[in-house]
C-alpha positions as CSV (number, residue, x, y, z in Angstrom):
1,X,-39.2,-2.2,-16.6
2,X,-38.7,-1.6,-13.3
3,X,-35.2,-2.5,-11.7
4,X,-34.9,-4.9,-8.7
5,X,-32.8,-4.7,-6.0
6,X,-30.1,-6.7,-7.2
7,X,-29.9,-4.6,-10.7
8,X,-29.9,-1.5,-8.2
9,X,-26.7,-2.7,-6.3
10,X,-25.2,-4.4,-9.0
11,X,-25.3,-2.5,-12.4
12,X,-24.0,-3.8,-15.9
13,X,-20.5,-2.1,-15.9
14,X,-18.4,-4.1,-18.2
15,X,-16.8,-0.9,-20.4
16,X,-16.1,2.4,-19.8
17,X,-19.1,3.3,-22.0
18,X,-21.4,2.1,-19.0
19,X,-19.8,4.7,-16.7
20,X,-22.5,7.4,-17.6
21,X,-25.7,5.0,-17.1
22,X,-24.1,3.9,-13.5
23,X,-23.8,7.3,-12.1
24,X,-27.9,8.2,-13.4
25,X,-28.8,6.5,-10.2
26,X,-27.8,8.3,-7.4
27,X,-24.7,6.1,-5.0
28,X,-27.6,6.7,-2.1
29,X,-30.5,5.0,-4.1
30,X,-28.3,1.7,-4.8
31,X,-28.5,0.0,-1.3
32,X,-25.5,-0.6,-0.4
33,X,-24.3,-1.7,3.2
34,X,-23.8,1.5,5.6
35,X,-21.2,-0.8,7.1
36,X,-18.2,-3.5,7.0
37,X,-20.3,-5.3,9.9
38,X,-23.9,-4.5,7.8
39,X,-22.0,-6.0,4.9
40,X,-20.9,-9.3,6.6
41,X,-24.3,-9.6,8.1
42,X,-26.1,-9.4,4.6
43,X,-23.6,-12.1,3.3
44,X,-24.3,-14.5,6.3
45,X,-27.8,-13.6,5.7
46,X,-27.9,-14.4,1.7
47,X,-25.2,-17.0,1.8
48,X,-24.6,-19.1,4.9
49,X,-23.2,-22.2,3.3
50,X,-21.0,-20.8,0.9
51,X,-17.3,-20.5,1.1
52,X,-16.0,-17.5,2.0
53,X,-12.3,-17.9,2.7
54,X,-10.0,-20.5,1.7
55,X,-6.8,-20.0,3.3
56,X,-3.7,-21.8,2.4
57,X,-1.1,-22.6,5.0
58,X,1.6,-21.8,2.7
59,X,2.5,-22.5,-1.3
60,X,3.9,-26.0,-0.8
61,X,0.7,-27.5,0.7
62,X,-1.7,-25.2,-1.3
63,X,-4.4,-28.5,-1.3
64,X,-4.2,-28.5,2.5
65,X,-6.2,-25.4,2.9
66,X,-8.7,-24.4,5.7
67,X,-12.3,-23.2,4.1
68,X,-14.8,-20.8,6.3
69,X,-18.4,-20.1,5.1
70,X,-19.8,-16.8,5.4
71,X,-22.2,-18.1,8.4
72,X,-19.0,-19.3,9.8
73,X,-17.2,-16.0,9.3
74,X,-19.5,-14.2,11.3
75,X,-20.1,-16.5,13.5
76,X,-15.9,-15.9,14.4
77,X,-16.4,-12.1,13.9
78,X,-19.1,-12.0,16.5
79,X,-17.0,-13.8,19.4
80,X,-13.8,-11.6,18.6
81,X,-15.8,-8.6,18.2
82,X,-17.6,-9.7,22.1
83,X,-14.2,-10.4,23.5
84,X,-12.7,-6.9,22.3
85,X,-15.8,-5.3,24.3
86,X,-15.1,-7.2,27.4
87,X,-11.6,-5.9,27.3
88,X,-12.5,-2.9,27.4
89,X,-12.9,-1.7,23.3
90,X,-15.4,0.9,22.4
91,X,-16.4,2.4,19.4
92,X,-13.9,5.4,19.2
93,X,-10.8,2.9,20.6
94,X,-8.5,1.1,18.5
95,X,-7.2,-2.3,18.3
96,X,-4.1,-2.9,16.5
97,X,-3.3,-5.7,14.6
98,X,0.9,-6.8,13.6
99,X,0.6,-10.4,11.8
100,X,1.3,-11.8,8.2
101,X,-1.6,-13.4,6.7
102,X,-3.5,-16.1,8.4
103,X,-6.8,-17.4,8.9
104,X,-7.6,-16.2,11.7
105,X,-6.8,-12.6,10.6
106,X,-9.5,-11.3,8.4
107,X,-12.4,-12.1,11.1
108,X,-10.3,-10.2,13.3
109,X,-9.8,-7.4,11.2
110,X,-13.7,-7.2,10.6
111,X,-14.1,-7.8,14.2
112,X,-11.9,-4.7,15.5
113,X,-14.3,-3.1,12.7
114,X,-17.5,-4.0,14.3
115,X,-16.4,-3.1,17.9
116,X,-14.1,-0.2,17.2
117,X,-11.4,1.0,15.2
118,X,-9.1,-1.1,13.5
119,X,-5.4,-0.5,13.1
120,X,-3.3,-3.4,11.1
121,X,0.5,-2.6,10.8
122,X,2.9,-3.9,9.5
123,X,4.7,-6.9,11.3
124,X,8.0,-6.0,9.4
125,X,8.9,-2.7,11.0
126,X,11.1,-2.6,13.8
127,X,9.5,-2.4,17.1
128,X,10.0,1.2,17.9
129,X,8.0,2.2,14.6
130,X,5.2,-0.2,15.3
131,X,4.9,1.1,18.8
132,X,4.9,4.8,17.3
133,X,1.9,4.0,14.9
134,X,0.0,1.7,17.4
135,X,0.4,4.8,20.1
136,X,-1.0,7.4,17.6
137,X,-3.8,5.3,17.5
138,X,-4.3,4.9,20.5
139,X,-4.7,1.0,20.7
140,X,-4.6,-0.8,24.2
141,X,-5.4,-4.2,22.5
142,X,-2.9,-5.6,20.2
143,X,-3.5,-8.7,18.2
144,X,-0.7,-10.1,16.8
145,X,1.3,-13.5,14.9
146,X,1.5,-15.6,18.0
147,X,5.3,-17.6,18.4
148,X,3.8,-20.7,16.2
149,X,3.1,-18.1,13.4
150,X,5.8,-15.8,13.4
151,X,8.6,-16.2,16.1
152,X,10.0,-12.7,15.2
153,X,6.3,-10.6,14.8
154,X,6.0,-11.6,18.8
155,X,9.0,-10.7,19.7
156,X,7.9,-7.3,18.8
157,X,5.0,-7.5,19.5
158,X,5.6,-8.4,23.4
159,X,8.0,-5.5,23.2
160,X,5.0,-3.0,22.7
161,X,2.7,-4.2,24.5
162,X,5.4,-4.4,27.4
163,X,6.2,-0.6,26.5
164,X,2.9,0.5,26.2
165,X,1.5,-1.5,28.7
166,X,-1.4,-2.5,27.1
167,X,-4.6,-4.1,28.4
168,X,-4.4,-7.1,26.2
169,X,-1.6,-8.9,23.7
170,X,-3.9,-11.6,21.5
171,X,-1.8,-14.5,19.7
172,X,-3.0,-15.5,16.8
173,X,-2.3,-19.3,15.5
174,X,-0.9,-20.5,11.6
175,X,-3.6,-21.6,9.5
176,X,-2.5,-25.0,9.7
177,X,-0.6,-25.5,13.6
178,X,2.4,-28.2,13.9
179,X,1.6,-29.8,17.2
180,X,0.1,-28.2,20.2
181,X,0.4,-24.2,21.0
182,X,3.2,-23.4,23.3
183,X,2.4,-21.6,26.6
184,X,2.3,-17.6,26.6
185,X,5.0,-16.1,28.8
186,X,2.9,-13.4,30.8
187,X,3.9,-9.6,30.7
188,X,3.1,-7.6,33.8
189,X,0.2,-5.9,34.2
190,X,-1.2,-7.1,30.1
191,X,-3.6,-10.1,29.3
192,X,-1.6,-12.4,27.2
193,X,-4.0,-14.9,25.6
194,X,-4.6,-16.8,22.4
195,X,-7.2,-15.0,20.5
196,X,-9.6,-18.1,19.4
197,X,-9.3,-19.7,23.0
198,X,-10.3,-16.3,24.7
199,X,-12.9,-15.9,22.1
200,X,-14.6,-19.4,22.2
201,X,-16.4,-18.5,25.0
202,X,-18.2,-15.3,23.9
203,X,-21.9,-15.4,21.7
204,X,-21.5,-15.9,18.5
205,X,-24.9,-15.2,17.4
206,X,-24.8,-11.3,17.8
207,X,-23.0,-8.3,19.2
208,X,-23.5,-7.8,23.1
209,X,-23.5,-4.5,24.7
210,X,-21.6,-2.9,21.5
211,X,-23.9,-0.4,19.5
212,X,-23.3,-1.6,15.8
213,X,-21.4,1.3,13.8
214,X,-23.0,3.7,11.8
215,X,-21.4,4.9,8.3
216,X,-19.6,7.5,9.6
217,X,-17.9,6.2,12.1
218,X,-14.3,5.5,11.8
219,X,-13.7,1.6,10.4
220,X,-10.0,1.7,10.3
221,X,-6.5,3.7,10.4
222,X,-4.1,2.3,7.5
223,X,-0.3,3.8,7.5
224,X,0.3,5.6,4.2
225,X,2.6,3.7,1.8
226,X,4.4,6.8,1.1
227,X,8.2,7.2,0.5
228,X,9.1,9.8,2.6
229,X,9.2,10.3,6.5
230,X,7.7,7.8,9.3
231,X,4.0,7.1,7.8
232,X,1.0,8.6,8.7
233,X,-2.1,7.0,10.0
234,X,-5.1,7.5,7.4
235,X,-8.8,7.4,9.0
236,X,-11.0,5.5,7.1
237,X,-14.6,5.5,7.7
238,X,-17.0,2.3,7.5
239,X,-19.2,4.3,4.4
240,X,-15.2,5.2,2.6
241,X,-14.3,1.3,2.5
242,X,-17.9,-0.4,1.7
243,X,-18.2,2.6,-1.2
244,X,-14.6,1.6,-2.8
245,X,-15.1,-2.3,-2.5
246,X,-18.4,-2.1,-4.1
247,X,-16.9,0.4,-6.7
248,X,-14.1,-2.0,-7.1
249,X,-16.6,-5.3,-7.4
250,X,-18.9,-3.5,-9.5
251,X,-16.3,-2.9,-12.2
252,X,-14.7,-6.2,-12.5
253,X,-16.6,-8.3,-15.0
254,X,-16.9,-11.5,-13.5
255,X,-19.6,-13.9,-12.6
256,X,-21.1,-13.7,-9.2
257,X,-19.5,-17.6,-8.1
258,X,-15.8,-16.6,-9.8
259,X,-13.2,-17.4,-7.5
260,X,-10.5,-14.8,-6.4
261,X,-6.9,-15.4,-5.6
262,X,-5.5,-13.2,-2.2
263,X,-1.7,-12.9,-1.1
264,X,-1.1,-8.6,-0.8
265,X,-1.0,-8.5,3.1
266,X,-4.1,-7.5,5.1
267,X,-2.1,-4.4,6.5
268,X,-2.7,-3.0,2.9
269,X,-5.7,-1.4,1.6
270,X,-5.8,-3.3,-1.5
271,X,-6.2,-6.5,0.5
272,X,-8.8,-5.4,2.6
273,X,-10.7,-3.5,-0.1
274,X,-10.2,-5.8,-3.1
275,X,-10.0,-9.2,-1.9
276,X,-11.8,-9.0,1.2
277,X,-15.1,-6.2,1.5
278,X,-15.7,-6.7,-2.6
279,X,-15.8,-10.6,-2.9
280,X,-17.8,-10.1,1.0
281,X,-20.0,-7.8,-0.7
282,X,-20.6,-10.3,-3.4
283,X,-20.4,-13.2,-2.0
284,X,-17.4,-14.4,-3.9
285,X,-14.9,-17.2,-2.8
286,X,-11.4,-15.7,-2.1
287,X,-8.3,-18.2,-2.0
288,X,-5.4,-16.5,0.6
289,X,-2.2,-17.1,0.4
290,X,-0.2,-18.2,3.3
291,X,1.7,-15.6,5.6
292,X,4.3,-15.1,2.9
293,X,2.2,-14.3,0.2
294,X,3.8,-13.4,-2.9
295,X,7.1,-13.2,-1.1
296,X,6.8,-17.0,-0.9
297,X,9.4,-18.4,-3.4
298,X,7.5,-21.5,-3.7
299,X,4.5,-20.2,-4.7
300,X,5.5,-19.3,-8.2
301,X,6.5,-23.0,-9.0
302,X,2.7,-24.5,-8.3
303,X,1.1,-20.5,-9.1
304,X,-0.6,-22.0,-12.3
305,X,-1.3,-25.6,-10.5
306,X,-3.0,-23.7,-7.7
307,X,-5.5,-21.7,-10.1
308,X,-6.5,-24.9,-11.8
309,X,-7.2,-26.4,-8.3
310,X,-9.2,-23.5,-7.2
311,X,-10.6,-22.3,-10.5
312,X,-9.4,-18.8,-9.4
313,X,-11.2,-16.3,-12.0
314,X,-9.2,-12.8,-10.6
315,X,-6.3,-12.4,-9.1
316,X,-4.5,-8.7,-7.8
317,X,-0.9,-8.0,-7.5
318,X,2.3,-5.7,-8.5
319,X,4.7,-5.8,-11.6
320,X,6.8,-7.6,-9.6
321,X,4.7,-10.7,-9.1
322,X,3.5,-10.8,-12.9
323,X,7.3,-10.3,-14.0
324,X,8.1,-13.7,-12.2
325,X,5.0,-15.4,-13.3
326,X,5.7,-14.5,-16.9
327,X,8.9,-16.9,-16.3
328,X,6.7,-19.9,-14.9
329,X,6.1,-22.4,-17.8
330,X,2.0,-22.7,-17.6
331,X,1.5,-26.3,-16.9
332,X,-1.8,-26.6,-16.1
333,X,-5.4,-25.6,-17.2
334,X,-5.8,-21.8,-16.5
335,X,-8.6,-21.1,-18.7
336,X,-10.4,-19.8,-15.4
337,X,-8.7,-16.6,-15.0
338,X,-10.0,-14.1,-16.8
339,X,-8.9,-10.7,-14.7
340,X,-5.4,-10.0,-13.5
341,X,-5.4,-6.4,-11.7
342,X,-1.6,-4.7,-11.1
343,X,-1.0,-1.7,-9.3
344,X,1.1,0.2,-6.4
345,X,4.3,0.8,-8.9
346,X,4.2,1.9,-12.6
347,X,3.7,-1.3,-14.8
348,X,6.8,-1.6,-17.4
349,X,5.3,-2.4,-21.2
350,X,7.4,-5.3,-21.0
351,X,6.1,-7.0,-18.3
352,X,3.1,-6.6,-20.2
353,X,3.8,-7.7,-23.1
354,X,5.6,-10.9,-22.2
355,X,2.6,-11.4,-19.5
356,X,0.0,-11.7,-21.7
357,X,1.8,-13.2,-24.3
358,X,2.4,-15.8,-21.8
359,X,-0.5,-16.5,-20.3
360,X,-3.1,-15.0,-22.9
361,X,-4.7,-13.2,-19.7
362,X,-5.2,-9.7,-20.0
363,X,-3.1,-7.5,-17.3
364,X,-5.5,-4.3,-16.0
365,X,-3.9,-1.3,-14.2
366,X,-5.3,0.4,-11.1
367,X,-4.4,3.6,-9.4
368,X,-5.5,4.3,-6.0
369,X,-4.1,5.9,-2.6
370,X,-4.6,5.1,1.1
371,X,-5.8,8.6,1.4
372,X,-8.7,7.9,-1.2
373,X,-9.7,4.5,0.4
374,X,-7.7,2.6,-1.9
375,X,-8.8,2.4,-5.7
376,X,-9.7,5.6,-7.7
377,X,-9.1,4.1,-11.5
378,X,-9.2,0.7,-12.8
379,X,-8.5,-1.1,-16.4
380,X,-11.2,-3.4,-17.9
381,X,-10.4,-6.5,-20.4
382,X,-11.0,-5.5,-23.6
383,X,-10.8,-2.0,-22.5
384,X,-7.5,-1.1,-21.5
385,X,-4.8,1.1,-23.1
386,X,-1.4,0.7,-22.3
387,X,0.4,3.4,-20.5
388,X,-2.6,4.6,-18.6
389,X,-4.2,3.0,-15.2
390,X,-7.7,3.1,-17.0
391,X,-10.6,5.4,-16.3
392,X,-11.7,6.7,-12.8
393,X,-14.2,4.4,-10.8
394,X,-18.2,5.2,-10.6
395,X,-19.2,8.3,-8.2
396,X,-15.6,9.5,-7.9
397,X,-14.4,12.8,-10.1
398,X,-10.7,13.4,-11.2
399,X,-9.2,16.8,-12.5
400,X,-5.4,17.6,-12.8
401,X,-4.6,21.1,-11.5
402,X,-1.7,23.2,-11.1
403,X,-0.7,23.9,-7.6
404,X,1.1,27.5,-7.2
405,X,4.2,26.7,-5.0
406,X,4.2,30.4,-3.3
407,X,0.3,31.1,-2.6
408,X,-0.9,27.5,-2.6
409,X,-3.8,28.1,-4.6
410,X,-4.9,25.9,-6.8
411,X,-5.8,26.2,-11.0
412,X,-8.5,23.7,-12.6
413,X,-5.7,22.7,-15.9
414,X,-8.2,21.8,-19.1
415,X,-8.7,17.8,-20.2
416,X,-5.0,16.7,-21.8
417,X,-2.9,19.0,-19.8
418,X,-0.7,17.4,-17.6
419,X,-0.9,18.7,-13.8
420,X,-1.3,17.6,-9.7
421,X,-3.9,14.5,-10.3
422,X,-6.9,15.6,-7.8
423,X,-9.5,13.3,-7.0
424,X,-13.3,14.0,-5.2
425,X,-16.3,11.7,-4.1
426,X,-17.0,9.2,-1.3
427,X,-14.2,7.7,-0.9
428,X,-12.1,10.6,0.2
429,X,-10.7,10.1,3.3
430,X,-11.8,11.2,6.8
431,X,-8.1,12.9,7.5
432,X,-4.8,11.6,9.5
433,X,-4.5,10.7,12.9
434,X,-2.7,13.5,14.6
435,X,-3.2,12.3,18.0
436,X,-5.1,10.0,20.4
437,X,-7.4,11.6,22.9
438,X,-9.3,10.7,25.9
439,X,-12.5,11.4,23.4
440,X,-11.0,10.1,20.5
441,X,-8.8,10.5,17.6
442,X,-8.0,14.1,16.7
443,X,-7.8,14.6,12.7
444,X,-6.5,16.9,10.2
445,X,-6.3,16.8,6.4
446,X,-2.6,18.3,6.7
447,X,-4.1,20.7,3.8
448,X,-4.1,17.7,1.2
449,X,-8.3,18.3,0.6
450,X,-10.0,21.9,-0.8
451,X,-13.6,22.0,-1.3
452,X,-13.5,18.3,-1.3
453,X,-10.9,17.3,-3.6
454,X,-7.8,15.7,-2.3
455,X,-4.7,16.4,-3.7
456,X,-2.9,13.2,-4.7
457,X,0.4,14.4,-4.6
458,X,0.7,12.2,-8.5
459,X,1.6,14.0,-11.8
460,X,-0.9,13.1,-14.6
461,X,-3.3,13.9,-17.3
462,X,-6.4,12.9,-18.3
463,X,-7.1,12.1,-22.3
464,X,-9.9,12.6,-24.1
465,X,-11.7,9.7,-23.6
466,X,-10.9,9.7,-19.4
467,X,-8.1,7.5,-19.4
468,X,-5.9,8.8,-16.6
469,X,-1.9,8.8,-17.7
470,X,0.4,9.1,-14.9
471,X,3.9,11.0,-15.7
472,X,4.9,10.9,-11.5
473,X,5.0,11.9,-8.5
474,X,5.2,15.8,-7.3
475,X,7.3,14.9,-4.6
476,X,9.5,13.3,-6.6
477,X,10.5,15.7,-9.0
478,X,14.0,17.0,-9.8
479,X,14.5,20.4,-9.9
480,X,17.4,21.5,-11.4
481,X,18.1,25.5,-11.0
482,X,14.2,25.8,-11.0
483,X,13.8,23.5,-14.0
484,X,11.5,20.8,-13.2
485,X,12.6,17.3,-14.4
486,X,10.4,14.1,-14.4
487,X,12.6,11.0,-13.1
488,X,10.5,8.8,-15.3
489,X,11.7,10.3,-18.2
490,X,15.3,9.1,-17.1
491,X,13.8,5.8,-16.0
492,X,12.0,5.0,-19.3
493,X,15.1,5.6,-21.3
494,X,17.2,3.3,-19.2
495,X,14.9,0.5,-19.0
496,X,15.1,0.7,-22.8
497,X,18.6,-0.9,-22.6
498,X,18.8,-5.0,-22.8
499,X,20.9,-5.0,-19.5
500,X,18.6,-3.3,-17.2
501,X,15.7,-4.8,-15.5
502,X,15.0,-1.5,-13.2
503,X,15.7,1.8,-12.9
504,X,15.1,5.0,-10.4
505,X,16.2,8.2,-10.8
506,X,16.6,11.0,-8.1
507,X,17.9,14.3,-7.5
508,X,21.7,15.0,-5.9
509,X,22.1,18.3,-4.2
510,X,24.3,20.4,-6.2
511,X,25.9,23.4,-5.3
512,X,25.0,25.1,-8.8
513,X,22.4,23.8,-9.6
514,X,20.4,23.1,-6.8
515,X,19.7,19.4,-7.7
516,X,21.5,17.0,-10.5
517,X,19.8,13.9,-11.4
518,X,21.1,10.5,-11.0
519,X,20.2,7.0,-11.7
520,X,20.4,3.7,-9.6
521,X,19.8,0.6,-11.6
522,X,20.1,-3.1,-11.6
523,X,21.0,-5.5,-14.2
524,X,19.9,-8.8,-15.7
525,X,21.3,-11.9,-14.3
526,X,25.1,-12.5,-15.8
527,X,24.8,-9.1,-17.4
528,X,28.3,-6.8,-17.0
529,X,27.7,-3.0,-18.0
530,X,30.1,-0.5,-17.4
531,X,28.4,2.6,-15.4
532,X,29.7,5.4,-17.7
533,X,28.0,3.3,-20.9
534,X,24.7,3.7,-19.0
535,X,25.4,7.0,-18.3
536,X,26.0,7.8,-21.9
537,X,22.7,5.7,-23.4
538,X,20.8,7.9,-21.0
539,X,22.2,10.9,-22.0
540,X,22.1,10.2,-25.5
541,X,18.4,9.4,-25.3
542,X,16.6,11.5,-22.1
543,X,13.7,14.4,-24.0
544,X,16.5,17.1,-22.6
545,X,19.5,17.6,-21.7
546,X,18.9,18.7,-18.0
547,X,17.3,14.9,-17.7
548,X,20.7,13.4,-18.3
549,X,21.9,11.9,-15.2
550,X,25.0,13.2,-13.6
551,X,25.6,9.7,-12.8
552,X,24.4,5.9,-13.2
553,X,25.2,3.6,-10.3
554,X,24.5,-0.3,-10.4
555,X,22.9,-1.9,-7.2
556,X,22.0,-5.2,-6.4
557,X,18.6,-4.4,-6.3
558,X,16.1,-1.6,-5.9
559,X,14.5,-0.9,-2.5
560,X,10.9,-1.2,-2.0
561,X,8.0,-1.2,0.3
562,X,6.3,-3.9,1.6
563,X,3.4,-3.6,-1.0
564,X,5.8,-3.4,-3.9
565,X,6.4,0.6,-4.0
566,X,9.5,2.0,-5.4
567,X,11.1,3.7,-2.0
568,X,13.3,6.1,-3.3
569,X,13.6,7.7,0.1
570,X,16.5,5.5,0.9
571,X,18.1,6.5,-2.5
572,X,18.2,10.0,-1.8
573,X,19.5,10.0,1.1
574,X,22.3,7.7,-0.4
575,X,23.0,10.6,-3.2
576,X,22.9,13.1,-0.6
577,X,25.7,11.0,1.3
578,X,27.8,10.8,-1.9
579,X,27.9,14.4,-2.6
580,X,28.4,15.6,0.9
581,X,31.1,13.1,1.4
582,X,32.5,14.5,-1.8
583,X,32.4,17.7,-0.9
584,X,34.4,17.1,2.7
585,X,36.7,15.2,0.9
586,X,37.4,18.1,-1.8
587,X,37.4,20.4,1.1
588,X,40.6,18.5,2.6
589,X,38.0,17.7,5.9
590,X,39.2,13.5,5.6
591,X,37.4,10.9,5.3
592,X,34.8,10.5,7.8
593,X,31.3,9.7,7.0
594,X,28.4,12.5,7.2
595,X,25.5,11.1,9.2
596,X,22.4,11.3,6.9
597,X,18.7,11.1,8.5
598,X,14.9,11.7,7.2
599,X,12.9,14.1,9.5
600,X,10.2,12.2,10.4
601,X,7.3,15.1,10.6
602,X,7.8,15.8,6.4
603,X,10.7,13.5,5.3
604,X,13.1,16.4,4.9
605,X,16.7,15.4,4.7
606,X,18.8,16.4,7.5
607,X,22.6,16.0,7.2
608,X,25.2,16.0,10.6
609,X,28.9,16.0,9.5
610,X,32.1,15.8,11.7
611,X,33.7,18.9,13.1
612,X,37.4,19.5,11.4
613,X,39.9,19.9,14.0
614,X,41.3,22.7,12.4
615,X,39.8,26.3,11.9
616,X,40.9,27.0,8.7
617,X,39.3,23.5,7.6
618,X,36.0,24.3,8.8
619,X,35.8,27.6,7.7
620,X,36.2,26.2,4.3
621,X,33.7,23.2,4.8
622,X,31.1,25.4,6.2
623,X,31.6,27.8,3.2
624,X,31.0,24.9,1.3
625,X,28.3,23.1,2.5
626,X,26.1,26.5,2.9
627,X,26.5,26.4,-1.1
628,X,23.7,23.8,-1.1
629,X,20.0,23.3,-0.5
630,X,20.3,21.5,2.9
631,X,20.0,21.0,6.4
632,X,23.2,20.4,8.2
633,X,25.0,21.0,11.0
634,X,28.5,19.9,12.8
635,X,27.9,17.0,15.0
636,X,30.2,16.4,18.1
637,X,30.0,13.1,18.0
638,X,31.0,12.6,14.9
639,X,35.1,12.9,14.5
640,X,37.4,12.0,11.6
């Protein structure tokens, strides 16, 4: 039997055993759309009247949603893209997007990719950090949350627009505005206006005076979700995004008319790939949460009713989301829910067990990184393996390597051997944006790609069945006297304590060992545990003496990134500050605090300490701090 075009585009991939059959057909023969714009045209042609996006104003009003069909979405994208072209946006120019999720944002992002390059930025960033990223991407037009949607973000956008002397600042409205939109104060030299009003006069039928993008053209810049330094801008091509979205959509066993739920912010690749482009390729409806997404405290109280109301079949979230939902009574018919993906940070076994037991919904871990577009591995219902992030997605290759610290040479490791995880395939990014030039962006891979293989920076092993076991971050290793300590080994032991709800281990500078492990934990509500007890607990249970934490500190919350990833940089800085302060005190240098900063380029720690008043103390402090593997200096503006 000759396979149909539908069979080629959507092969059976319901279990890991189907992977070989899927890859027997070359990817280029599957008939994927070449670009995200082509995917939009494809959806509008096949399913013009089918709901594409259903957007909630907020959790409390989850039944008062706004819905847009695929044809309407295509029309809006055309209008916005034609507006952007009129404002001077060209194929190699970036359009900044600075807003929480709202009904206008998906169309704005797709339009930015149709006319130029989309550059979404976390709206929670300080103005100077948002400006830094937008400058590096060369953005001249910024689409941002208007004053009704988020007054604080609008203030940030105005500061950035004025500082960068942008060509235009376009405001987004709330999904359900309350009252007329307020007038926008002008900014000298910047065209300021509401996106929907300005776009309404432009053609909706097609792109005008815009050459449609090609597969190899850049589609977006996403700032990385790493834990050190100012984020880098990773450049994705249209092909990167379409192929990765197809891989995810093809690997999720759902009916074509299944409804997905989305609540992650669109400045993160998961929201774009898994809950915008993937459903766009398959013609699936997506229900989008309000601007706060999973951070809306009212969402959890109505979540199961929301699932029943929209017949949601699949969702994607981070472990903290499922931990919270495991404690919410199931007060509705949730039989439609068949698939729940989890990623961004390790899934504690207790969270998996409590969520699945509470709901009957299987949790499927996935794995990916911005430099590989989004997703590279995913578990499938009925074929998960606890402790793993699933198997690789179709047409991606994975292996582990040992990287020589002196020469940088890579050495392939046999199956099952732990090492640095490397990925190769059509999702490997185009490079980091180093600067924007008159001819467009200058890209560099920063040494992360070798012979097509991407160094993920993650430590892993791949078992005999191809399941990927993550064991930690290479850059998070604690190196004690030349001995590598995986922080996960310490964290797992502490998480086994009945009072501990979260744990993170980092290296603290030490004059003898280079680094010693310390741990930060949070406790269950009402729990009271002496830190010394936790240290003893861990010391008795870690797999090796070197991993015994020198100190355990109890804090209110562990720092997380905006997408739920552990943010260990702040903890490393705190551990360094404590070590330096203790040394200054021991040397009689007083109690003025050291200033600890992070180097933006490489995430390295730099220490500035107060200069002692007398020469003898200064000599003692110098001799003591020189014993540490630290970059430090005296700061004239710090005094005891």
